[in-house]
C-alpha positions, 0 to 999 in steps of 0.5 A, a space after each residue: 535445534 527447531 524452535 519448540 526445541 529451544 524452548 524447551 531446552 530452557 528448564 525455567 520455560 514452563 512453556 509445552 511443546 503445544 505451545 510453542 508450536 502455537 506461538 511459532 506458528 501466531 510470529 509466522 502468520 504475522 509474518 504473511 499477513 505483512 503490517 508494513 504494507 499497511 502502510 499503503 492504506 493511509 491512502 484513506 486518509 486523504 479524503 479527510 485531510 483535504 477535506 479540513 476546515 471545509 467538512 470539519 474543522 480543529 478547533 471543533 473535536 466534536 467535528 472530525 473527531 467522528 470523522 476520524 475514527 470512520 477512516 480509521 476504521 476503515 484502514 483497519 478493515 483495509 488491512 484484513 481485507 489486503 492481508 488476506 489477498 498477501 496470503 493468497 499471494 503466498 500460495 499462489 506463489 511459494 514456489 516461485 518465491 523459492 525463486 526469490 533470493 528474498 521471498 524464498 524466506 517467507 514463510 509458507 514459502 519456506 514450508 514454516 506455516 501452512 497451506 491450511 493455516 495461510 487459506 483458512 485465514 485469509 477466508 477469515 480475515 476476508 469475511 470480516 473485512 469484507 462484512 465489516 465494511 459494508 456495515 461501516 458503508 455501504 458504499 465503502 463495503 463495494 470499493 473494498 469488496 471491488 477490491 478484493 474480485 480485482 487483486 483476487 484476480 492479479 493475482 491469480 492472471 492480471 500479473 501475467 498481462 503485460 503493462 495491465 499488471 503495472 495499472 491494476 496495482 494502481 487501481 489499488 491504490 485508488 480504490 484506498 482513496 475511495 474508500 476513504 471519500 465514500 467514508 465520510 461523504 466528501 467529494 474528492 477532485 477528480 485531479 487525485 485520484 489520477 494523482 494517486 492512480 499516476 503516483 501508484 504507477 511510479 511506484 510499481 514500475 520502479 517496483 518491477 526495474 528494481 527485480 529485474 535488477 537484482 534477478 538478473 538472467 533469472 528474473 522471468 523464472 520468479 514473476 514470468 511477466 518480467 520477460 516481458 519487460 526490460 530496463 530500458 522500457 522502464 525508466 522510460 515508462 518512468 520518466 512519462 509517469 512522473 511529467 504526469 504525474 508532476 504534471 496531474 499534481 500541479 494541474 490539481 493545487 490549480 484549478 481544483 475548486 474546493 481548494 483556497 483562491 488565492 493558490 495557495 496549495 500551489 507550495 506543497 509541489 516542491 514536497 512532491 517534487 522532492 519526494 519522486 527525485 528522492 525515491 528515484 535517488 534511491 532506485 537508481 542510486 542505492 539499486 532499492 524499490 524493490 519494496 516500496 513499502 521498506 522504502 517508506 518506513 526507513 529513509 528518513 529523507 522520504 518521511 521526514 518529505 512527507 509529513 511535511 507535505 501533510 502538514 502544509 498542506 493541511 495548515 493551507 486548506 486550514 487557514 484558507 478555510 478557517 
């Protein structure tokens, strides 16, 4: 029995077949927009966080409220553009997604959301996101435009190029952090961009490894690029990136000119170390990591670690600069 028939079978429900169909379509559209993956866009708040005590002050609401509004607007616009890209990607991969035990349930792959509907919404969301970002701040608009171009190139070609597929994913995270700095007009240490890129690369490598382990001999049928990787190669790459991330973050806390002169930001390093170790534990011991957004939303030790890192970082910067 379809969802529309179930609704109509209840005599107390005044919903028509047409209305039930619209509700069902809206539900599947929302799923396809992947709201859980919007967590990646919180990177736009990085610039706001690290400018506390310098560009704005906790006790002065008038100094941070406008900046928070601009950053939140950037977050929303990125969510629109990202969701448009997810729709395009799902349309493009709808046949190969049927070979994946989880992705085959996606609305577009399963046929519950039509390609025409998904395509129309993708165009609309992208248009609103791009127009809004240029209206908010031209530099943000160019960043969002660049992000759109990069993600489209990834969906149609670059995700089939070994190693470059991972680097393009990392580039998307850096663009988010850059947009957050542009919208409130603050400089960001190049080290922070390096750490962001390395952290994103670590997540991408872990995702590829999880897909290989889950799909095994069918991995290349779902994602052809997986044929170019092995778990051993990805483990070696993860080791290099992990070490590089820790070194880069350490150098950032010690050398960045805008940070406290007493190097107190180094106290936040244990939180970064624990976060990396915890994620490695989830990937290798629990077989997770195929969906980073799911891990970041469900694993409470990791959530607490991120919250503590944000709180301690903000506290150190505020006390040192106030």
